[in-house]
C-alpha positions as CSV (number, residue, x, y, z in Angstrom):
1,X,21.1,44.6,-55.3
2,X,18.7,47.6,-56.2
3,X,18.2,48.7,-59.3
4,X,20.2,51.4,-61.4
5,X,19.3,54.4,-60.6
6,X,19.1,57.0,-64.0
7,X,20.0,60.5,-63.1
8,X,19.8,64.0,-64.8
9,X,21.1,67.1,-64.3
10,X,19.8,69.9,-66.8
11,X,20.9,73.1,-67.0
12,X,21.0,76.2,-69.5
13,X,24.5,75.1,-71.2
14,X,25.7,72.4,-69.1
15,X,29.1,74.2,-68.9
16,X,29.3,74.9,-65.6
17,X,26.5,73.9,-62.5
18,X,25.2,70.8,-63.9
19,X,28.8,69.7,-65.2
20,X,30.0,70.3,-61.1
21,X,26.9,68.4,-59.9
22,X,27.8,65.5,-62.1
23,X,31.1,65.4,-60.7
24,X,29.6,65.8,-57.0
25,X,27.2,63.2,-57.9
26,X,29.6,60.2,-59.3
27,X,31.3,60.7,-56.2
28,X,28.7,60.8,-53.7
29,X,26.8,58.1,-54.7
30,X,29.6,55.8,-55.7
31,X,31.0,56.1,-51.9
32,X,27.1,55.8,-50.5
33,X,27.3,52.4,-52.8
34,X,24.3,53.7,-54.9
35,X,24.6,52.2,-58.1
36,X,23.5,55.0,-60.3
37,X,24.0,56.4,-63.8
38,X,24.5,60.1,-63.9
39,X,24.3,62.4,-67.1
40,X,24.2,66.5,-67.5
41,X,23.1,67.8,-70.5
42,X,21.6,71.6,-71.4
43,X,18.8,73.0,-73.0
44,X,21.2,73.7,-75.3
45,X,25.3,73.1,-75.4
46,X,28.5,75.0,-75.3
47,X,31.6,73.8,-73.8
48,X,32.6,73.4,-70.3
49,X,33.7,76.1,-69.0
50,X,38.1,76.2,-67.5
51,X,36.9,78.1,-64.4
52,X,34.6,74.3,-63.5
53,X,37.5,72.7,-64.0
54,X,39.7,74.8,-62.5
55,X,37.4,74.8,-59.0
56,X,36.7,71.5,-59.6
57,X,40.0,70.2,-59.6
58,X,41.4,72.0,-56.7
59,X,38.8,70.0,-54.5
60,X,39.9,66.9,-56.3
61,X,37.2,65.8,-58.7
62,X,38.2,65.4,-62.2
63,X,36.1,67.2,-65.0
64,X,38.6,66.5,-67.5
65,X,36.8,64.1,-69.3
66,X,33.3,65.9,-69.8
67,X,32.1,67.8,-72.6
68,X,28.8,69.9,-72.9
69,X,25.7,68.0,-74.4
70,X,22.4,68.7,-75.3
71,X,19.6,66.4,-74.2
72,X,19.1,65.1,-77.6
73,X,23.1,63.8,-77.2
74,X,21.8,61.3,-74.3
75,X,21.4,57.3,-74.6
76,X,17.4,57.3,-74.1
77,X,17.0,60.6,-72.8
78,X,13.5,60.3,-71.9
79,X,14.1,57.8,-69.4
80,X,15.2,58.5,-66.1
81,X,14.1,58.2,-62.8
82,X,15.2,61.9,-61.8
83,X,15.8,65.5,-63.6
84,X,17.3,67.7,-61.3
85,X,16.7,71.3,-62.7
86,X,20.0,74.0,-61.6
87,X,19.4,76.6,-63.1
88,X,15.8,79.0,-63.9
89,X,16.1,79.0,-67.2
90,X,16.1,75.3,-67.4
91,X,13.5,74.9,-64.7
92,X,11.0,76.7,-66.9
93,X,12.2,74.4,-69.9
94,X,11.6,71.5,-68.1
95,X,8.1,70.9,-67.6
96,X,7.8,70.6,-71.4
97,X,10.0,67.0,-70.7
98,X,7.3,65.0,-71.8
99,X,9.1,61.5,-69.8
100,X,7.1,60.7,-66.9
101,X,10.0,61.5,-64.0
102,X,10.6,62.9,-60.7
103,X,11.1,66.3,-61.2
104,X,13.4,68.5,-58.9
105,X,14.4,72.2,-58.6
106,X,17.6,73.9,-56.3
107,X,18.8,77.4,-58.6
108,X,22.3,77.7,-57.9
109,X,23.9,81.3,-58.8
110,X,25.4,81.0,-62.0
111,X,28.5,81.8,-61.6
112,X,29.7,83.3,-65.4
113,X,32.1,86.4,-65.7
114,X,31.9,86.2,-61.7
115,X,35.8,86.1,-59.7
116,X,36.7,82.7,-58.8
117,X,35.8,82.8,-55.0
118,X,32.3,82.5,-56.6
119,X,32.8,79.7,-58.9
120,X,33.9,78.0,-55.1
121,X,31.2,79.0,-53.7
122,X,29.1,77.7,-56.6
123,X,30.9,74.4,-56.3
124,X,30.3,74.1,-52.8
125,X,26.5,74.4,-52.4
126,X,26.6,71.5,-55.6
127,X,28.3,69.5,-53.5
128,X,26.1,69.7,-50.8
129,X,22.9,69.3,-52.8
130,X,24.8,65.9,-54.0
131,X,25.7,64.8,-50.2
132,X,22.5,65.8,-49.5
133,X,20.6,63.5,-52.6
134,X,23.2,60.8,-52.0
135,X,22.4,60.1,-48.5
136,X,18.7,60.2,-48.8
137,X,18.6,57.2,-51.6
138,X,21.1,55.5,-49.4
139,X,18.4,56.0,-47.0
140,X,16.2,54.4,-49.7
141,X,14.1,57.5,-50.0
142,X,13.8,60.5,-52.7
143,X,14.5,63.8,-50.7
144,X,12.3,66.6,-51.0
145,X,13.1,69.7,-53.0
146,X,13.3,71.3,-49.9
147,X,15.6,69.7,-48.8
148,X,18.6,70.1,-51.4
149,X,17.5,73.7,-51.3
150,X,18.8,74.0,-48.0
151,X,21.8,71.8,-48.3
152,X,22.6,74.4,-51.3
153,X,21.7,77.1,-49.1
154,X,19.2,78.5,-51.8
155,X,16.2,78.6,-49.8
């Protein structure tokens, strides 16, 4: 049995994109048989946006128990196998992440203050990133950042 991987999805406010990707990763990694502890956090916390809850529920992923968290609120916050940043502000802040870890960045557009169609587009891009990451990890390898960006459609 493989050891449990610790994965962190990091964004600015942990209110939408990182929450959606955390939900998808939980689903895809479990389905792929990859033992993983999945967390999301923000460089600052706000609250989970109702639009994120709504569009994920439409796709059958329940985020109702999720809450916005800052990095310091996570158990053992400096011990992750992968830190995946999903917005440019977090990517800029991530280099100060003091732990030695693998870092990947896939910039997903911020759907805040946009129509629900944009929220669904970002949800679907997050689902593709999660699926590609789960496939790679199930095959015993780390994906290249470009592979995840292609999956998201944000090359």
